[in-house]
C-alpha positions in Angstrom: 41.0 34.6 -59.0 38.1 35.9 -56.9 35.1 33.7 -55.8 32.3 33.7 -58.4 29.3 33.0 -56.2 27.8 36.5 -56.3 24.0 36.6 -56.8 22.6 37.3 -60.2 22.0 40.9 -59.3 25.8 41.5 -59.3 26.3 42.5 -62.9 30.0 41.6 -62.7 29.4 37.9 -62.0 28.5 36.8 -65.6 31.5 38.5 -67.1 33.9 37.0 -64.6 32.4 33.6 -64.9 32.6 33.8 -68.7 36.3 34.8 -68.5 37.0 31.8 -66.2 35.2 29.4 -68.6 32.4 28.8 -66.0 28.7 28.7 -66.9 25.7 27.4 -65.2 24.8 24.3 -67.4 25.5 21.4 -65.0 23.8 19.0 -67.3 25.3 19.8 -70.7 26.1 16.6 -72.7 29.8 17.0 -72.1 29.3 17.4 -68.3 26.9 14.4 -68.1 29.6 12.3 -69.7 32.5 13.7 -67.6 31.6 16.3 -64.9 35.0 16.3 -63.2 36.8 19.0 -65.2 33.8 21.4 -64.7 33.8 20.6 -60.9 37.5 21.1 -60.7 37.3 24.5 -62.3 34.5 25.5 -59.8 36.4 24.1 -56.8 39.4 26.1 -57.7 37.8 29.4 -58.7 34.3 29.4 -57.3 34.1 27.0 -54.3 30.8 28.6 -53.2 28.9 29.5 -56.3 25.5 30.9 -57.0 24.1 29.1 -60.1 21.4 31.3 -61.6 20.0 28.5 -63.8 19.1 26.4 -60.7 18.6 29.4 -58.4 20.8 27.6 -55.9 24.3 27.6 -54.3 26.8 24.9 -55.2 29.5 24.0 -52.7 32.6 22.3 -54.0 35.5 22.0 -51.5 35.8 19.0 -49.2 36.0 20.8 -45.9 33.0 23.0 -46.8 30.9 20.0 -48.0 31.8 18.0 -44.9 31.0 20.9 -42.6 27.7 21.4 -44.3 26.7 17.7 -44.0 27.3 18.1 -40.2 25.5 21.5 -39.9 21.8 21.3 -38.8 21.2 24.6 -40.6 21.5 22.7 -43.9 18.1 21.0 -43.7 17.1 17.8 -45.5 13.4 18.7 -45.3 13.2 20.0 -48.9 10.0 18.1 -49.9 7.6 20.1 -47.8 9.0 23.5 -48.8 9.0 22.4 -52.5 5.3 21.4 -52.2 4.5 24.7 -50.5 5.9 26.6 -53.5 3.5 24.9 -56.0 0.4 26.5 -57.3 -3.0 25.2 -56.1 -3.4 23.3 -59.4 0.1 21.8 -59.1 -0.5 20.8 -55.5 -3.7 18.9 -56.5 -1.9 17.2 -59.4 1.3 16.2 -57.4 -0.1 15.5 -54.0 0.3 11.7 -54.3 4.0 12.0 -55.0 4.6 14.4 -52.1 2.6 12.3 -49.7 5.0 9.4 -50.2 8.3 11.3 -50.5 7.6 13.3 -47.3 7.8 10.1 -45.3 11.3 9.2 -46.7 13.7 9.4 -43.8 16.3 11.0 -46.1 14.0 14.0 -46.4 13.5 14.4 -42.6 15.4 16.3 -39.9 15.6 15.4 -36.2 13.6 14.6 -34.2 11.5 12.8 -36.9 14.6 11.6 -38.7 16.1 10.3 -35.5 13.0 8.3 -34.7 12.6 6.9 -38.2 16.3 5.9 -38.6 16.4 4.3 -35.2 13.5 2.0 -36.1 14.4 1.4 -39.7 18.1 0.7 -39.2 17.3 -2.6 -37.4 16.7 -4.1 -40.8 20.3 -3.3 -41.8 22.5 -4.6 -39.0 25.9 -6.0 -39.9 24.7 -9.5 -39.2 21.6 -9.1 -41.3 23.6 -7.8 -44.2 26.4 -10.3 -44.0 23.8 -13.1 -44.1 23.2 -12.3 -47.7 26.9 -12.8 -48.8 26.4 -16.3 -50.2 23.2 -15.4 -52.0 24.8 -12.4 -53.6 27.8 -14.5 -54.7 25.4 -17.1 -56.2 23.6 -14.4 -58.2 26.9 -13.0 -59.5 28.3 -16.4 -60.5 25.1 -17.4 -62.3 25.2 -14.2 -64.4 28.9 -14.6 -65.2 28.3 -18.2 -66.3 26.0 -16.9 -69.0 28.2 -13.9 -70.0 31.3 -15.8 -70.4 29.9 -17.5 -73.4 29.1 -14.2 -75.2 31.4 -12.1 -77.3 29.7 -8.8 -76.5 27.2 -7.6 -73.9 26.0 -4.6 -72.0 27.5 -4.6 -68.6 24.6 -2.6 -67.1 21.6 -4.4 -68.5 23.2 -7.9 -68.4 25.1 -7.7 -65.1 25.1 -4.5 -63.0 21.3 -4.1 -62.9 20.1 -7.7 -62.3 22.3 -8.2 -59.2 20.7 -5.5 -56.9 17.3 -6.1 -58.5 17.3 -9.7 -57.4 19.0 -9.1 -54.0 16.9 -6.1 -52.8 13.7 -7.8 -53.9 14.5 -10.9 -52.0 15.6 -8.9 -49.0 12.2 -7.1 -49.1 10.2 -10.3 -49.5 9.0 -9.6 -53.0 7.9 -12.7 -54.8 10.3 -13.8 -57.6 7.6 -13.4 -60.3 7.2 -9.7 -59.5 10.8 -8.5 -59.7 10.8 -7.4 -63.3 8.1 -4.9 -62.5 10.5 -2.9 -60.3 12.7 -1.9 -63.2 10.1 0.5 -64.6 9.0 1.6 -61.2 12.6 2.4 -60.2 13.2 4.3 -63.4 10.0 6.3 -62.7 11.1 7.2 -59.1 14.6 8.3 -60.4 12.9 10.9 -62.6 11.2 12.5 -59.6 14.1 12.3 -57.2 17.4 12.7 -59.1 16.4 15.6 -61.4 16.6 14.0 -64.9 16.5 16.1 -68.1 13.1 16.4 -69.6 11.4 15.7 -66.3 8.3 17.8 -67.1 6.8 15.6 -69.8 7.6 12.4 -67.8 6.2 13.6 -64.4 2.7 12.2 -64.8 3.9 8.8 -65.8 6.5 8.9 -63.0 3.9 9.7 -60.4 1.6 6.9 -61.7 4.5 4.5 -61.4 5.2 5.7 -57.8 1.5 5.3 -56.9 1.5 1.7 -58.3 4.6 0.8 -56.5 3.3 2.2 -53.2 0.0 0.3 -53.6 1.9 -3.0 -54.3 4.1 -2.5 -51.3 1.1 -1.7 -49.1 -0.3 -5.1 -50.0 3.0 -6.8 -49.1 3.0 -4.9 -45.7 -0.5 -6.2 -45.0 0.5 -9.7 -46.0 3.6 -9.8 -43.7 1.6 -8.4 -40.8 -0.5 -11.5 -41.1 2.3 -13.9 -41.9 5.7 -12.6 -40.7 8.8 -13.9 -42.5 12.6 -13.3 -42.5 12.7 -10.1 -44.6 13.0 -6.4 -44.3 9.2 -5.7 -44.5 8.6 -8.0 -41.6 11.4 -6.4 -39.6 9.9 -3.0 -40.2 6.4 -4.2 -39.2 7.9 -5.6 -36.0 10.2 -2.7 -35.2 9.3 -0.9 -32.0 10.8 0.9 -29.1 8.5 1.2 -26.1 5.2 2.3 -27.4 6.7 3.6 -30.6 6.4 1.7 -33.9 6.2 2.5 -37.6 2.9 3.2 -39.2 2.0 1.5 -42.5 2.4 4.7 -44.6 5.9 5.1 -43.1 6.8 1.5 -43.9 5.5 1.8 -47.4 7.3 5.1 -48.1 10.7 3.8 -46.8 10.3 0.5 -48.6 10.0 2.6 -51.8 13.2 4.3 -50.8 15.0 1.0 -50.1 13.9 -0.5 -53.4 14.9 2.5 -55.4 18.1 3.1 -53.5 19.0 -0.6 -53.6 18.6 -0.6 -57.4 20.2 2.7 -58.4 23.1 3.0 -56.0 24.5 -0.5 -56.4 23.9 -0.7 -60.2 25.9 2.6 -60.6 28.6 1.5 -58.2 29.2 -1.7 -60.2 28.9 0.0 -63.6 31.1 3.0 -62.8 33.5 0.8 -61.0 34.1 -1.7 -63.8 34.4 1.1 -66.3 37.1 2.9 -64.3 38.9 -0.4 -63.7 38.9 -1.2 -67.4 40.3 2.2 -68.1 43.2 1.6 -65.7 44.8 -1.8 -66.7 47.6 -1.3 -64.2 45.1 -1.1 -61.4 42.9 -4.0 -62.5 46.2 -6.0 -62.7 47.0 -5.2 -59.1 43.5 -6.3 -58.1 43.8 -9.5 -60.0 47.1 -10.2 -58.4 45.8 -9.4 -54.9 42.1 -10.0 -54.5 42.3 -8.6 -50.9 42.5 -5.2 -52.4 38.8 -5.3 -53.4 37.7 -3.5 -50.3 39.9 -0.5 -50.7 39.2 -0.6 -54.5 35.5 -0.2 -53.8 36.2 2.8 -51.6 38.4 4.3 -54.3 35.6 3.9 -56.8 33.2 5.6 -54.5 35.7 8.5 -54.2 36.9 8.7 -57.8 33.6 8.3 -59.7 30.9 7.2 -57.3 27.2 6.9 -57.8 26.2 10.0 -55.7 27.2 13.2 -57.5 25.7 15.7 -55.1 23.2 16.0 -52.2 20.6 18.8 -51.8 19.8 20.8 -48.7 17.6 23.8 -47.9 18.9 26.4 -45.5 16.9 26.7 -42.3 19.0 29.7 -41.3 21.4 32.0 -43.0 25.1 30.8 -43.3 28.3 32.7 -44.0 30.8 30.7 -46.1 33.9 32.0 -47.8 32.7 35.6 -47.7 29.3 34.7 -49.1 25.9 35.0 -47.4 23.7 32.0 -48.0 20.2 33.1 -47.0 17.6 31.2 -45.1 15.4 29.4 -47.6 18.1 29.1 -50.3 18.7 25.7 -51.9 22.2 24.3 -51.7 23.9 21.5 -53.7 26.7 19.8 -51.8 28.9 18.5 -54.7 30.5 15.2 -53.5 32.2 14.6 -56.8 34.1 17.9 -56.4 34.9 17.3 -52.8 36.2 13.8 -53.3 38.8 15.1 -55.7 39.9 18.1 -53.6 43.7 18.3 -53.6 43.6 19.7 -50.1 42.0 16.5 -48.9 43.5 13.8 -51.1 47.0 13.2 -52.4 47.0 13.2 -56.3 43.2 13.2 -56.3 42.8 12.6 -60.1 44.9 9.4 -59.8 42.9 6.2 -59.5 44.6 4.0 -56.9 42.9 0.7 -55.7 45.1 0.7 -52.6 44.6 4.3 -51.6 45.0 4.8 -47.8 43.7 6.7 -46.1 40.6 7.4 -48.1 38.1 9.5 -46.2 35.8 10.1 -49.1 32.2 11.2 -48.6 30.7 9.2 -51.5 27.9 7.9 -49.2 27.5 11.2 -47.4 28.3 11.8 -43.8 26.7 12.2 -40.4 22.9 11.9 -39.7 22.1 11.1 -43.4 25.0 8.7 -44.1 23.5 6.2 -46.6 21.6 3.5 -44.6 22.2 0.9 -47.3 25.9 1.6 -47.7 26.9 -1.7 -46.3 24.7 -3.6 -48.7 26.0 -1.6 -51.7 29.6 -2.2 -50.6 29.1 -5.9 -50.2 27.3 -6.3 -53.6 29.9 -4.1 -55.3 32.9 -6.0 -53.8 31.5 -9.4 -54.7 30.5 -8.4 -58.2 33.7 -6.6 -59.2 36.0 -9.2 -57.7 34.2 -12.0 -59.6 34.3 -10.1 -62.9 38.0 -9.3 -62.5 38.8 -12.9 -61.6 36.6 -14.8 -63.9 36.6 -12.6 -67.0 40.3 -11.5 -67.4 39.8 -10.8 -71.1 37.0 -8.3 -70.5 37.5 -4.9 -72.2 35.4 -1.8 -73.1 33.5 -2.4 -76.3 33.6 -0.3 -79.5 30.1 1.1 -79.1 29.6 4.3 -77.2 28.7 4.3 -73.5 25.5 6.2 -72.5 25.1 8.1 -69.2 21.9 8.8 -67.5 21.3 12.5 -67.6 20.6 13.1 -63.9 21.6 15.9 -61.5 22.2 14.1 -58.2 23.4 10.7 -59.3 26.0 9.4 -61.7 25.4 6.2 -63.6 25.4 4.5 -66.9 22.4 3.6 -68.9 24.6 1.5 -71.3 28.2 0.2 -71.0 29.1 -2.0 -74.0 31.9 -4.5 -73.3 33.5 -7.4 -75.1 35.6 -10.5 -74.5 38.8 -10.7 -76.4 
């Protein structure tokens, strides 16, 4: 069947799409719960697809997504152009949000991105990350000690969320008494960044939360300038190369990014991962028999149902792809979930295999914008999932329905009821 990515002006596109069972509702309830069938259909019949609802291109095949992640024409600087498209009234209302997001390194291209990442990455060296192994294990064991005495619980609220919430806050140097405040702030930022349903009526509250979080972090930056300590904020304050160093607004903005990313990505990795393991008793049995499989198991979770559903780019120049012309200025969604189940890139891609090798997934992106906190998320995910499998062998999915967060770019559970037999 022919590619279905013709622009909306091509009157044949809707009829062909309808015949193929393809429509433009990426966030229907069914596709929030399980997007993989929809992405499989698009990958097969419309690998480069113009979605009229989102006025954007969606790219679904592994090679195309990988090439796009490498291609500098696919720009990450989407915050500035989005701000420029606002009306004067909207600009006045939303300026505080854009002032912060525009300093996130994930929304910058070289040379600004190169400079920021070079300075910021010093806080995430392998040695610095591995130093947190024992502390992460302690948090995990403490949580499981309490859960093992309960017949039912919510794996997200009671386990998957508290782990990264504690760890990233401690890594940043946030006082223990302030950690709970980051739950609401993190949820607020998610509304602005990941494209949740109903974002319009929540935008003002989300912006207010973002402003409060930035103000709080600004106070911490000032504190650790006066009294350096062994934490990420101090590392960022001290980071320099020659005469170059990070300015306070850059430190604050990227600390917002780390707190948000550290919460959401790891929570979703643990939640999605335990869900898929419990759905595959043969695979959880292999992991229980051979704990050394935890590292490849985490990689397979990232491929099979990872926390990053897709990434967004804006075209700095026109691109030809599979016979389509993607024009300069167009928005593009690079669908990692579709790419990571591409049969041209993975053997039996819809099969979950904790020992899959090789596994060249792009669950954390690729190239310049490969997730800076990937090593932290992998470490937390591996420790948490291995401990759950080993210490709670009678864990099973509960009778109550699971609830997914209705976001465009990420995939994660709001609630995952489980029980102990």
